[in-house]
C-alpha positions, 0 to 999 in steps of 0.5 A: 042667942048672943053667945051663940052668935059669938061662937059662930063668929069665932068658928068663922074666924077659925075657918078663915084662918085655916083656909088662909094658912092652907093657901100659904102652905109652902107645897101649894105655893110651889105648885102654883108658882114654881117659876116665882119660887125658883126666882126668889131662891136664886135672888136670895142666894145671890144676895147672900153671896154678894153681901155675905162677907160684909154681913159677917164682918159687921157681925164679927169684926174680931176676925178682921182685926186679927187679919189686920194685925197679922198683915201689919206684923208681916 
């Protein structure tokens, strides 16, 4: 009896998980809220465009050092 209850609970959890994952499916999210998705994409693009150079310089400082040396030599 208890094992049967446990299996039922596991099956319910699996079903809930599946329904939650289907709810967050990208296609269904885009269909439900196209304006929100478009706004998020534009905001992400602007953020990367503005902060992109700063991020690349922070991660790869070597190019900045080389450019600094070249400017001093010229």
